[in-house]
SEFIKOL-879974 format. One record per atom (N, C-alpha, C): residue in three letters; x, y, z. Coordinates in pm, 1 decimal. Example, Ala and Ser with C-alpha at 12.3 -4.5 7.8 and 13.67 -1.06 7.14 Angstrom:
% residues 2
   residu          X          Y          Z
      ala     1319.0     -569.0      780.0
      ala     1230.0     -450.0      780.0
      ala     1320.0     -330.0      780.0
      ser     1285.0     -225.0      708.0
      ser     1367.0     -106.0      714.0
      ser     1290.0        3.0      787.0
% end
This chain:
% residues 235
   residu          X          Y          Z
      met      356.7     1443.9      114.1
      met      331.3     1351.8      -22.1
      met      302.9     1466.2     -121.0
      ala      363.4     1443.4     -238.6
      ala      315.4     1557.5     -343.3
      ala      331.5     1475.2     -470.8
      tyr      283.9     1383.2     -497.7
      tyr      316.6     1325.6     -631.9
      tyr      201.8     1349.9     -717.5
      asp      204.8     1338.2     -843.3
      asp      104.6     1367.5     -966.6
      asp       24.3     1243.2     -970.5
      val     -105.8     1245.2     -913.0
      val     -188.3     1162.8     -912.5
      val     -226.5     1099.6    -1069.8
      lys     -222.4     1206.0    -1173.0
      lys     -231.6     1140.4    -1294.3
      lys     -147.6     1016.5    -1375.3
      ile      -37.1     1029.6    -1248.4
      ile       56.9      915.1    -1313.0
      ile      -30.6      774.1    -1280.0
      phe      -78.0      763.9    -1165.7
      phe     -156.9      651.1    -1158.1
      phe     -267.9      628.6    -1205.1
      asp     -348.3      723.6    -1213.4
      asp     -472.9      723.0    -1312.7
      asp     -435.5      655.2    -1447.7
      asp     -352.4      695.0    -1522.0
      asp     -277.8      676.0    -1667.4
      asp     -226.0      535.0    -1654.1
      phe     -159.9      499.5    -1566.1
      phe     -118.8      367.2    -1549.1
      phe     -201.5      244.8    -1515.0
      tyr     -315.4      254.4    -1465.5
      tyr     -406.4      179.6    -1421.9
      tyr     -512.9      152.9    -1525.8
      gln     -523.0      252.6    -1612.8
      gln     -621.6      252.4    -1734.0
      gln     -544.5      179.0    -1831.3
      thr     -424.1      152.6    -1846.4
      thr     -355.8       70.0    -1937.9
      thr     -373.2      -93.8    -1915.4
      val     -346.8     -178.7    -2052.9
      val     -350.5     -313.8    -2014.0
      val     -262.0     -339.6    -1907.8
      leu     -135.7     -298.4    -1938.1
      leu      -15.8     -340.9    -1811.5
      leu      -97.0     -288.6    -1666.8
      gly     -130.5     -219.3    -1651.1
      gly     -169.3     -174.8    -1525.9
      gly     -295.4     -238.1    -1482.5
      ser     -369.1     -247.6    -1563.2
      ser     -494.7     -362.2    -1499.4
      ser     -431.9     -488.7    -1468.6
      ala     -331.8     -538.7    -1547.8
      ala     -282.4     -675.3    -1508.1
      ala     -200.7     -672.3    -1387.4
      val     -123.5     -569.5    -1353.3
      val      -75.2     -587.8    -1235.4
      val     -143.6     -554.1    -1119.2
      cys     -267.1     -461.9    -1110.3
      cys     -385.9     -494.2    -1037.1
      cys     -443.2     -620.9     -985.3
      gln     -468.5     -668.4    -1100.3
      gln     -519.7     -845.2    -1101.9
      gln     -424.3     -905.5    -1022.6
      ile     -283.3     -876.1    -1032.9
      ile     -192.0     -977.6     -962.8
      ile     -176.1     -948.9     -794.7
      phe     -189.4     -784.2     -780.7
      phe     -187.1     -767.7     -648.0
      phe     -321.4     -798.3     -576.8
      tyr     -422.9     -796.1     -619.8
      tyr     -549.8     -851.1     -573.1
      tyr     -506.1     -987.5     -580.4
      asp     -508.6    -1068.5     -650.5
      asp     -469.2    -1221.0     -621.5
      asp     -379.2    -1234.7     -516.2
      lys     -258.4    -1160.2     -489.3
      lys     -170.8    -1199.6     -390.5
      lys     -240.6    -1152.3     -232.4
      ile     -299.1    -1053.4     -238.9
      ile     -374.4     -987.5     -118.4
      ile     -486.5    -1139.3      -75.0
      lys     -542.6    -1165.2     -169.9
      lys     -653.1    -1278.9     -138.2
      lys     -594.1    -1402.9     -101.8
      gln     -477.4    -1460.6     -160.1
      gln     -380.2    -1577.5     -104.0
      gln     -340.2    -1550.3       43.7
      thr     -317.1    -1406.4       38.5
      thr     -226.3    -1381.2      203.1
      thr     -360.6    -1394.1      308.3
      trp     -475.8    -1331.3      248.1
      trp     -596.1    -1327.2      366.3
      trp     -677.8    -1410.2      303.9
      pro     -689.1    -1523.6      283.2
      pro     -793.4    -1607.0      220.7
      pro     -951.2    -1621.8      328.9
      thr     -939.8    -1558.9      417.4
      thr    -1056.7    -1577.0      516.7
      thr    -1091.6    -1426.2      548.6
      leu    -1089.9    -1347.7      431.4
      leu    -1106.3    -1178.9      454.1
      leu    -1276.9    -1164.8      481.4
      asn    -1277.1    -1115.4      616.2
      asn    -1400.9    -1095.5      623.2
      asn    -1457.3     -965.2      693.2
      glu    -1362.3     -864.5      662.7
      glu    -1371.9     -722.4      730.4
      glu    -1362.2     -617.7      593.0
      asp    -1393.2     -495.8      645.7
      asp    -1337.3     -393.4      548.6
      asp    -1217.8     -372.9      534.9
      val    -1149.8     -344.3      415.1
      val    -1033.4     -319.8      403.6
      val    -1029.8     -161.9      375.1
      leu     -886.5     -108.0      454.8
      leu     -860.5       28.4      435.7
      leu     -710.7       30.9      327.3
      phe     -751.4       92.5      223.2
      phe     -619.6      107.1      120.4
      phe     -559.3      249.0      152.0
      val     -430.9      264.6      200.1
      val     -372.9      405.9      212.9
      val     -262.4      402.2      119.5
      gly     -270.4      524.4       33.3
      gly     -196.3      560.8      -79.6
      gly     -293.6      542.3     -199.3
      tyr     -261.2      488.0     -301.6
      tyr     -325.8      489.0     -441.0
      tyr     -413.0      359.7     -447.8
      gly     -513.8      321.9     -379.0
      gly     -561.3      190.7     -419.2
      gly     -676.7      152.2     -473.6
      leu     -734.2      330.1     -537.8
      leu     -868.3      302.5     -629.5
      leu     -875.0      213.3     -732.9
      pro     -779.2      165.5     -777.5
      pro     -808.9       66.9     -891.9
      pro     -860.7      -78.7     -832.7
      phe     -871.5      -91.0     -673.9
      phe     -914.1     -186.1     -607.8
      phe    -1042.9     -173.1     -579.0
      ala    -1147.1      -37.0     -604.7
      ala    -1243.3      -19.1     -545.4
      ala    -1368.3     -113.7     -573.9
      thr    -1340.4     -207.1     -695.2
      thr    -1466.0     -285.5     -758.5
      thr    -1429.0     -414.3     -710.7
      lys    -1301.9     -437.2     -670.4
      lys    -1285.4     -595.0     -646.5
      lys    -1312.9     -687.9     -529.8
      phe    -1336.4     -588.9     -435.6
      phe    -1370.5     -639.1     -296.0
      phe    -1510.9     -643.3     -297.3
      gly    -1597.4     -577.1     -361.6
      gly    -1741.7     -610.7     -329.8
      gly    -1778.8     -752.4     -352.7
      glu    -1710.6     -827.0     -452.9
      glu    -1746.2     -954.7     -455.8
      glu    -1728.3    -1051.0     -319.2
      asp    -1632.8    -1020.5     -254.9
      asp    -1616.8    -1059.8     -113.4
      asp    -1707.1    -1038.4       -4.8
      ala    -1791.3     -931.2      -51.0
      ala    -1896.2     -902.2       66.4
      ala    -1823.1     -824.2      174.0
      val    -1707.5     -760.5      137.4
      val    -1627.3     -662.4      226.2
      val    -1620.2     -527.2      143.6
      ser    -1610.1     -431.3      228.2
      ser    -1600.8     -285.0      159.2
      ser    -1442.0     -258.8      141.1
      ser    -1400.8     -201.9       55.2
      ser    -1265.6     -107.0       44.8
      ser    -1293.6       26.6       66.1
      asn    -1229.7      102.4      175.3
      asn    -1214.4      213.0      174.6
      asn    -1063.1      276.4      171.7
      phe    -1048.3      424.7      138.3
      phe     -950.3      463.0      107.8
      phe     -910.4      605.2      167.6
      phe     -764.0      612.0      189.7
      phe     -715.8      736.3      240.7
      phe     -584.4      756.7      141.2
      ile     -608.4      864.6       60.5
      ile     -496.7      895.4      -20.1
      ile     -437.7     1019.6       22.3
      pro     -311.6      979.8       61.2
      pro     -218.0     1101.7      141.1
      pro     -156.6     1187.8       33.4
      ile     -185.9     1289.0      -33.0
      ile     -149.8     1357.4     -113.1
      ile     -162.9     1504.0      -66.4
      ala      -82.2     1612.1     -126.7
      ala      -50.0     1706.2      -57.6
      ala     -185.6     1789.2      -60.9
      lys     -224.3     1864.1        5.3
      lys     -349.4     1932.2       21.6
      lys     -374.3     2030.1      -82.8
      his     -249.7     2079.1     -147.9
      his     -300.4     2149.6     -234.6
      his     -334.5     2123.4     -371.9
      ile     -344.0     2000.5     -384.5
      ile     -341.2     1918.7     -499.4
      ile     -481.3     1884.6     -517.9
      asn     -541.6     1942.4     -647.0
      asn     -681.0     1924.8     -674.5
      asn     -732.5     1787.5     -720.2
      phe     -789.6     1726.6     -647.7
      phe     -806.2     1570.9     -694.0
      phe     -947.8     1524.9     -618.7
      ser    -1030.1     1503.3     -701.7
      ser    -1176.4     1435.2     -666.2
      ser    -1172.1     1300.6     -735.4
      pro    -1154.8     1204.9     -643.5
      pro    -1159.7     1061.7     -680.5
      pro    -1301.9     1033.4     -726.1
      asn    -1301.4      938.8     -816.6
      asn    -1441.9      909.4     -871.9
      asn    -1510.8      792.6     -783.1
      ile    -1552.5      833.8     -645.7
      ile    -1599.7      718.3     -572.7
      ile    -1674.5      814.9     -425.1
      ala    -1764.8      729.6     -373.1
      ala    -1848.1      778.3     -302.8
      ala    -1772.8      829.3     -187.3
      glu    -1791.4      991.4     -121.2
      glu    -1712.8     1055.2      -52.7
      glu    -1709.7      949.5       88.1
      asp    -1793.1      931.1      146.3
      asp    -1788.1      832.9      255.8
      asp    -1686.3      697.3      245.7
      arg    -1654.9      659.0      170.1
      arg    -1535.3      578.3      132.7
      arg    -1405.4      619.6       92.2
      cys    -1384.6      741.8       89.7
      cys    -1266.1      798.2       24.8
      cys    -1205.0      930.8       98.7
      ile    -1093.2      934.7      162.1
      ile    -1062.8     1069.0      240.4
      ile     -904.2     1095.2      170.1
      val     -892.3     1231.3      153.8
      val     -779.1     1271.2       81.6
      val     -710.2     1362.4      184.4
      gly     -602.6     1361.4      224.7
      gly     -521.0     1428.5      333.9
      gly     -355.4     1400.7      322.0
      asp     -320.7     1472.8      423.5
      asp     -158.6     1465.0      436.0
      asp     -112.6     1329.2      506.1
      asp      -45.8     1309.3      482.6
      asp       34.9     1155.3      480.0
      asp       85.2     1200.7      649.2
      gly      108.8     1270.7      705.8
      gly      139.9     1274.8      859.8
      gly       49.0     1261.2      937.8
      tyr      -85.4     1250.7      929.7
      tyr     -204.3     1232.9      978.7
      tyr     -327.4     1187.8      937.0
      ile     -366.6     1046.0      952.5
      ile     -468.1      965.2      898.4
      ile     -570.7     1010.8      981.0
      pro     -700.7     1078.1      916.6
      pro     -807.5     1117.5     1019.2
      pro     -887.6     1021.9     1037.1
      ile     -831.2      870.3     1109.0
      ile     -941.5      771.8     1113.3
      ile     -876.6      750.5     1287.4
      gln    -1020.0      702.2     1352.4
      gln     -975.0      673.1     1491.9
      gln     -867.9      545.5     1518.7
      asp     -822.1      547.6     1646.6
      asp     -743.3      452.5     1691.8
      asp     -810.6      297.7     1648.4
      asn     -744.6      212.7     1611.5
      asn     -794.5       67.0     1636.1
      asn     -901.1       37.7     1531.5
      ser     -893.4       99.5     1424.2
      ser    -1032.8       92.7     1354.4
      ser    -1025.9      -31.8     1248.4
      tyr     -894.6      -66.5     1163.7
      tyr     -919.3     -151.9     1073.2
      tyr     -810.2     -300.3     1125.2
      lys     -885.0     -388.9     1071.3
      lys     -798.3     -522.7     1092.3
      lys     -747.8     -548.8      959.1
      tyr     -741.6     -479.3      865.4
      tyr     -686.3     -515.7      729.9
      tyr     -638.5     -396.4      663.5
      ile     -529.6     -353.6      646.8
      ile     -489.8     -283.7      569.8
      ile     -380.1     -282.7      487.7
      val     -411.3     -233.3      352.9
      val     -309.6     -227.6      267.9
      val     -237.9      -85.1      195.9
      val     -100.8      -89.5      218.1
      val      -23.6       15.5      179.9
      val       29.1       25.3       37.3
      ile       -7.9       96.4      -47.1
      ile       38.5       92.1     -185.5
      ile       73.6      224.7     -234.3
      his      177.5      239.5     -323.8
      his      203.3      399.7     -372.3
      his      202.7      492.9     -224.3
      ala      267.8      439.7     -115.5
      ala      260.4      554.0      -16.7
      ala      376.4      551.0       53.6
      leu      451.3      457.5      129.4
      leu      538.1      472.8      195.4
      leu      673.4      512.6      127.7
      glu      667.1      498.6       -4.6
      glu      805.9      544.0      -74.3
      glu      810.3      697.8      -96.9
      his      665.4      720.9      -81.6
      his      652.2      884.1     -105.3
      his      640.8      970.1       30.7
      ala      636.2      897.9      113.8
      ala      615.3      964.8      292.0
      ala      726.2     1065.6      281.1
      leu      675.0     1189.5      343.1
      leu      785.0     1303.1      361.1
      leu      847.7     1251.3      469.9
      asp      792.8     1198.4      573.2
      asp      849.3     1163.8      690.1
      asp      815.4      998.6      727.1
      pro      890.7      904.4      679.8
      pro      821.5      748.8      706.9
      pro      790.3      715.2      801.1
      lys      885.2      750.3      932.6
      lys      876.8      738.5     1032.7
      lys      726.3      759.7     1084.0
      val      689.5      882.9     1075.5
      val      559.1      934.8     1100.0
      val      437.6      874.4     1039.0
      phe      485.8      856.7      910.6
      phe      351.1      773.6      828.9
      phe      353.0      661.6      867.7
      leu      478.0      563.9      918.6
      leu      433.8      411.0      965.3
      leu      377.1      402.4     1109.2
      arg      404.8      536.9     1174.3
      arg      330.5      526.5     1305.8
      arg      194.3      558.5     1312.2
      glu      132.0      648.3     1205.8
      glu        2.4      650.7     1170.3
      glu      -83.2      489.8     1108.7
      val      -19.5      438.1     1029.5
      val      -72.9      292.7     1003.2
      val     -102.4      211.3     1106.2
      trp       21.8      233.7     1211.6
      trp       20.1      141.7     1315.7
      trp     -104.8      177.3     1426.1
      arg     -117.0      323.3     1444.3
      arg     -218.8      379.1     1533.0
      arg     -352.1      299.1     1465.0
      val     -376.8      312.5     1316.7
      val     -520.2      300.5     1277.2
      val     -540.9      175.6     1274.6
      leu     -464.9       53.1     1299.9
      leu     -469.7      -90.4     1263.3
      leu     -516.7     -131.2     1417.2
      lys     -597.2     -236.6     1403.3
      lys     -643.9     -290.0     1556.8
      lys     -536.0     -368.7     1581.2
      pro     -512.1     -399.2     1708.0
      pro     -420.3     -496.1     1803.8
      pro     -423.0     -626.7     1715.1
      glu     -318.4     -671.0     1663.3
      glu     -288.1     -796.1     1641.6
      glu     -335.3     -776.1     1491.5
      gly     -386.4     -679.6     1394.6
      gly     -417.5     -658.7     1308.4
      gly     -304.3     -672.7     1188.6
      arg     -369.1     -696.8     1056.4
      arg     -258.3     -704.4      944.7
      arg     -253.1     -626.5      848.0
      val     -115.5     -582.7      816.4
      val     -108.2     -472.2      684.1
      val      -39.2     -516.6      592.5
      ile      -46.9     -499.2      468.7
      ile       22.7     -521.2      359.9
      ile       95.6     -417.6      290.9
      phe      221.8     -401.2      282.0
      phe      321.9     -310.2      205.3
      phe      356.2     -342.8       79.8
      ile      282.7     -287.6      -36.3
      ile      352.6     -300.4     -172.6
      ile      447.5     -187.1     -220.7
      val      583.8     -214.4     -198.7
      val      641.6     -105.0     -226.5
      val      770.1     -146.2     -318.4
      pro      819.5      -33.3     -405.1
      pro      907.6      -84.0     -532.7
      pro     1040.8     -129.1     -435.7
      asn     1102.3     -246.4     -521.2
      asn     1225.4     -324.5     -487.3
      asn     1338.3     -224.7     -561.5
      arg     1446.8     -177.0     -439.3
      arg     1535.1     -100.3     -492.2
      arg     1602.5     -140.1     -587.1
      arg     1695.6     -269.0     -591.8
      arg     1750.2     -330.5     -699.5
      arg     1684.8     -396.5     -824.4
      arg     1558.1     -365.1     -821.8
      arg     1497.2     -413.2     -963.6
      arg     1465.5     -294.0    -1077.3
      val     1430.7     -352.2    -1185.2
      val     1408.9     -261.2    -1293.3
      val     1291.5     -148.1    -1268.5
      trp     1181.2     -220.6    -1196.7
      trp     1060.2     -146.4    -1207.8
      trp     1079.1      -25.9    -1145.6
      ser     1170.3      -20.3    -1020.8
      ser     1184.7       61.1     -958.9
      ser     1292.7      217.5    -1064.4
      ser     1322.2      179.4    -1157.5
      ser     1399.8      253.5    -1260.0
      ser     1317.2      319.8    -1363.8
      val     1203.2      256.1    -1398.6
      val     1111.5      294.8    -1491.7
      val     1024.4      390.5    -1469.1
      glu     1017.6      525.7    -1498.5
      glu      931.7      620.0    -1475.3
      glu      799.1      615.0    -1510.0
      lys      782.4      509.5    -1645.5
      lys      648.0      514.2    -1695.7
      lys      546.4      466.4    -1627.8
      thr      624.6      366.0    -1494.3
      thr      489.8      335.6    -1425.6
      thr      521.9      393.6    -1288.7
      pro      400.4      374.3    -1193.0
      pro      415.0      450.5    -1082.0
      pro      515.8      402.9     -943.1
      phe      602.5      288.5     -990.8
      phe      657.8      206.0     -913.9
      phe      815.1      288.3     -917.6
      gly      833.9      387.7    -1058.0
      gly      955.4      437.5    -1061.8
      gly      966.6      554.9    -1005.0
      his      879.5      611.9     -897.8
      his      876.5      752.5     -874.1
      his      907.8      700.6     -713.3
      gly      954.8      797.5     -629.2
      gly      963.9      792.3     -486.8
      gly     1096.0      741.5     -459.4
      asn     1095.0      683.8     -322.1
      asn     1226.0      631.0     -246.5
      asn     1197.2      482.2     -254.7
      pro     1267.2      394.5     -361.5
      pro     1220.0      238.7     -318.5
      pro     1319.1      199.8     -197.4
      tyr     1268.6       56.1     -172.1
      tyr     1323.8        5.5      -51.7
      tyr     1424.7     -110.7      -94.2
      ser     1529.3     -147.8      -16.3
      ser     1553.4     -305.0      -17.2
      ser     1519.3     -346.7       82.6
      thr     1516.3     -512.5       85.0
      thr     1452.1     -572.4      178.2
      thr     1499.8     -551.8      319.6
      asn     1615.9     -524.1      355.8
      asn     1651.6     -491.7      466.5
      asn     1628.5     -377.9      529.5
      gln     1604.1     -271.7      418.4
      gln     1558.4     -135.1      490.1
      gln     1416.2     -142.3      500.0
      leu     1340.6     -201.5      455.8
      leu     1214.0     -249.8      434.2
      leu     1166.4     -317.3      602.3
      lys     1229.1     -396.5      605.0
      lys     1198.8     -473.6      737.4
      lys     1247.3     -414.3      859.6
      thr     1375.8     -339.8      839.8
      thr     1395.3     -241.3      959.4
      thr     1297.9     -141.3      961.7
      ala     1248.2     -109.3      883.8
      ala     1148.9       43.9      890.1
      ala     1052.8       -8.5      977.6
      leu      959.5     -128.7      924.3
      leu      830.3     -173.4      984.7
      leu      890.4     -242.4     1126.6
      glu      974.2     -279.0     1162.4
      glu     1018.1     -355.0     1291.5
      glu     1032.9     -217.1     1379.9
      asn     1086.4     -149.3     1374.1
      asn     1109.1      -12.7     1432.9
      asn      968.4       77.0     1466.4
      arg      880.9       33.7     1401.0
      arg      718.7       78.7     1430.1
      arg      668.4      -19.7     1480.4
      leu      684.7     -134.1     1521.3
      leu      601.7     -207.4     1570.6
      leu      496.2     -273.0     1490.6
      leu      578.1     -280.8     1393.3
      leu      484.6     -353.6     1246.5
      leu      565.2     -497.7     1247.4
      ile      524.2     -580.0     1295.5
      ile      648.3     -703.4     1263.6
      ile      619.3     -802.2     1169.7
      pro      714.7     -793.8     1050.9
      pro      694.1     -889.1      913.9
      pro      650.9    -1011.8      940.6
      gln      570.2    -1087.2      885.5
      gln      491.4    -1189.7      890.6
      gln      544.1    -1298.6      758.4
      lys      500.5    -1246.8      652.3
      lys      506.3    -1295.7      509.4
      lys      625.2    -1195.8      427.2
      asn      712.3    -1237.8      382.2
      asn      783.1    -1127.2      301.1
      asn      815.0    -1213.3      177.0
      thr      761.9    -1162.6       30.7
      thr      773.2    -1208.4      -73.9
      thr      799.8    -1082.3     -183.9
      thr      798.5    -1118.4     -291.9
      thr      790.8    -1001.7     -426.2
      thr      704.7    -1037.5     -520.8
      ala      659.4     -929.0     -601.5
      ala      603.6     -975.0     -702.9
      ala      647.5     -903.2     -844.1
      leu      586.1     -911.4     -963.1
      leu      647.8     -842.3    -1076.9
      leu      775.2     -892.6    -1122.1
      phe      793.4    -1022.8    -1195.6
      phe      905.4    -1067.1    -1207.5
      phe      946.1    -1029.8    -1367.1
      leu      850.5     -999.0    -1467.8
      leu      876.8     -964.5    -1586.6
      leu      895.3     -807.9    -1587.6
      pro      983.0     -748.6    -1695.4
      pro     1001.4     -630.5    -1704.0
      pro      854.1     -520.1    -1743.0
      pro      869.5     -403.5    -1685.7
      pro      739.0     -328.3    -1714.0
      pro      743.4     -303.5    -1869.5
      ser      717.4     -397.2    -1937.2
      ser      652.5     -385.7    -2083.0
      ser      533.4     -410.7    -2138.9
      gln      488.4     -339.7    -2221.8
      gln      342.0     -363.6    -2301.5
      gln      345.0     -511.1    -2357.5
      phe      450.5     -542.5    -2363.4
      phe      461.8     -693.3    -2448.1
      phe      433.0     -812.2    -2377.9
      phe      456.0     -756.1    -2238.4
      phe      392.1     -871.3    -2122.5
      phe      273.7     -827.0    -2059.6
      ala      197.2     -755.3    -2135.0
      ala       71.8     -704.8    -2036.1
      ala      -39.7     -772.7    -2064.7
      val      -43.2     -888.7    -2148.2
      val     -141.7     -967.0    -2142.8
      val     -179.2    -1023.2    -2006.8
      pro     -276.2    -1011.4    -1943.8
      pro     -290.1    -1052.1    -1824.5
      pro     -260.1    -1189.2    -1779.3
      arg     -327.8    -1312.0    -1863.5
      arg     -288.7    -1406.0    -1843.9
      arg     -157.6    -1475.2    -1861.4
      leu      -55.1    -1373.1    -1962.2
      leu       71.6    -1418.5    -1924.2
      leu      117.0    -1351.3    -1820.6
      leu       80.1    -1274.3    -1787.8
      leu      176.9    -1200.4    -1680.6
      leu      128.7    -1259.8    -1512.8
      ser        4.1    -1303.7    -1522.7
      ser      -33.3    -1371.8    -1389.2
      ser       25.2    -1547.1    -1411.5
      ala       54.0    -1591.0    -1514.9
      ala      114.3    -1726.6    -1552.8
      ala      249.8    -1721.1    -1526.6
      ala      337.0    -1597.9    -1547.6
      ala      469.0    -1580.5    -1532.7
      ala      490.3    -1572.5    -1361.6
      glu      394.2    -1488.9    -1287.7
      glu      425.1    -1501.2    -1137.1
      glu      429.2    -1619.6    -1074.3
      trp      351.5    -1719.8    -1166.6
      trp      334.2    -1834.9    -1080.9
      trp      463.6    -1898.0    -1094.8
      val      513.8    -1925.4    -1220.2
      val      625.1    -1996.2    -1258.9
      val      757.3    -1920.3    -1202.6
      leu      772.1    -1807.0    -1204.1
      leu      877.5    -1732.6    -1146.7
      leu      905.8    -1717.6    -1019.6
      lys      802.0    -1733.1     -960.7
      lys      844.2    -1707.2     -799.8
      lys      886.4    -1810.4     -725.3
      gly      892.1    -1899.0     -778.8
      gly      966.4    -2021.3     -713.0
      gly     1125.8    -2060.7     -753.9
      trp     1144.7    -1965.4     -871.3
      trp     1290.5    -1965.3     -929.9
      trp     1360.4    -1836.4     -869.2
      leu     1263.3    -1716.0     -884.4
      leu     1307.1    -1566.5     -862.8
      leu     1261.1    -1524.2     -712.9
      his     1267.3    -1588.6     -627.2
      his     1181.7    -1539.5     -485.7
      his     1297.7    -1428.7     -452.2
      gly     1215.5    -1340.1     -421.5
      gly     1270.2    -1224.1     -353.4
      gly     1349.3    -1128.5     -486.3
      met     1322.8    -1151.2     -603.6
      met     1376.8    -1079.2     -712.7
      met     1292.8    -1001.6     -790.7
      gly     1140.5     -988.0     -739.9
      gly     1052.8     -912.3     -832.3
      gly     1061.5     -795.8     -808.4
      gly      990.1     -697.2     -894.9
      gly     1022.1     -573.1     -888.3
      gly      964.8     -480.6     -785.7
      val      872.1     -567.9     -691.1
      val      815.3     -479.7     -589.4
      val      821.4     -590.0     -463.5
      his      821.5     -524.8     -348.6
      his      824.9     -588.7     -244.2
      his      689.2     -627.1     -195.4
      phe      624.9     -743.8     -145.9
      phe      504.5     -761.0     -107.1
      phe      540.1     -826.9       48.5
      ile      504.3     -754.9      150.4
      ile      534.1     -803.7      271.1
      ile      414.5     -780.9      371.0
      glu      358.4     -847.0      430.8
      glu      242.9     -858.6      554.7
      glu      330.2     -846.9      662.9
      ala      257.1     -748.9      743.6
      ala      322.5     -707.9      898.6
      ala      183.3     -767.6      995.2
      lys      238.8     -763.9     1104.7
      lys      127.3     -748.7     1212.9
      lys      146.8     -647.3     1325.9
      lys       65.4     -598.8     1367.6
      lys       38.5     -495.6     1476.1
      lys      106.0     -551.2     1608.1
      gln      218.3     -502.5     1664.7
      gln      268.0     -544.6     1786.5
      gln      217.6     -444.2     1887.5
      val      135.4     -468.1     1987.2
      val      118.3     -378.2     2083.2
      val      219.6     -360.5     2219.7
      tyr      243.3     -468.9     2252.9
      tyr      345.6     -446.2     2333.9
      tyr      489.3     -385.7     2333.9
      gly      498.8     -320.8     2415.8
      gly      608.8     -237.7     2370.8
      gly      584.9      -86.5     2339.2
      ala      434.5      -64.7     2288.5
      ala      421.8       72.8     2246.9
      ala      404.9      167.8     2356.5
      leu      422.9      296.2     2270.0
      leu      450.7      429.0     2384.5
      leu      313.5      421.7     2483.3
      thr      333.5      498.3     2626.0
      thr      221.7      495.5     2692.6
      thr      135.2      604.7     2659.7
      met      152.6      680.9     2579.4
      met       63.0      795.6     2509.2
      met       35.6      746.4     2415.0
      pro     -118.6      778.6     2392.9
      pro     -181.9      721.1     2268.3
      pro     -119.0      827.8     2143.0
      leu      -74.0      740.5     2039.1
      leu      -60.8      769.2     1929.0
      leu     -123.3      890.9     1845.7
      ala     -260.8      848.2     1850.7
      ala     -353.5      955.6     1799.2
      ala     -337.2     1103.8     1880.2
      glu     -330.0     1097.9     2021.1
      glu     -338.8     1226.9     2062.8
      glu     -195.8     1286.1     2061.9
      lys      -72.9     1223.1     2034.6
      lys       55.0     1324.0     1975.5
      lys       43.0     1358.2     1871.9
      thr      -29.7     1277.3     1757.6
      thr      -70.0     1332.1     1605.5
      thr     -187.6     1456.3     1611.8
      lys     -243.6     1456.1     1709.6
      lys     -351.3     1538.0     1699.0
      lys     -293.3     1696.3     1746.4
      gln     -192.7     1665.7     1818.9
      gln     -121.9     1791.9     1904.1
      gln      -28.2     1848.1     1770.7
      ala       42.6     1750.1     1667.2
      ala      100.8     1833.6     1560.6
      ala       -5.0     1837.6     1440.1
      his      -99.3     1763.0     1465.3
      his     -215.5     1833.6     1337.2
      his     -320.7     1863.0     1368.5
      pro     -344.6     1959.5     1429.8
      pro     -458.0     2024.5     1521.9
      pro     -561.8     2048.4     1405.4
      gln     -679.2     1997.3     1441.3
      gln     -811.7     1997.7     1306.3
      gln     -885.7     2124.4     1348.8
      lys     -934.0     2173.7     1215.9
      lys    -1007.3     2318.7     1226.5
      lys    -1119.1     2261.5     1273.5
      ser    -1180.3     2375.2     1343.6
      ser    -1286.9     2377.8     1401.4
      ser    -1421.0     2429.2     1355.2
% end
């Protein structure tokens, strides 16, 4: 994964980016109303860094960017890891809740990346994927982060998850209005989401899908061991 982190930084500092972040946060809380454990964000989740503090849970971050990119996030080192998307340096079965955003569509090998997400997730744990919708305008506008990488159709995303033992539970979309600063007023954008989701279900600019880790049918050899063999750590 070798995207330009500045694209994400710049977008989420705009009014539109802030409104989008709030919409995603609200949808996460609606999906997990009894959230009571730390959340791991895989991808670019730094805009959520302060939001979960109000819930008495901590948000931690793995940013899978190419190692040659010089990036120092403005967050405590013990909460943020920067590395390769082929190996998440976190122990097996560590998190009950994971949010993947700005990651799957950029993965060099989506199968390996999803395997790593599965490995880090606790048995029966839940993961939310926020991924650009291939057939909507947000995935074609490069001025937003959703216009970069490889977007997915609904069937492509569901199939990719199921093949890695991440079983979809809830499947919806978000961002129904076009990516324009004209709609960047947070209250307007949030109100539009509530009104349009009933009429345009499945037609939003991004997929918002929750999946559950399935343990039955997993490979007998621990995935972490296979990954460590492919990505030996320096001593």
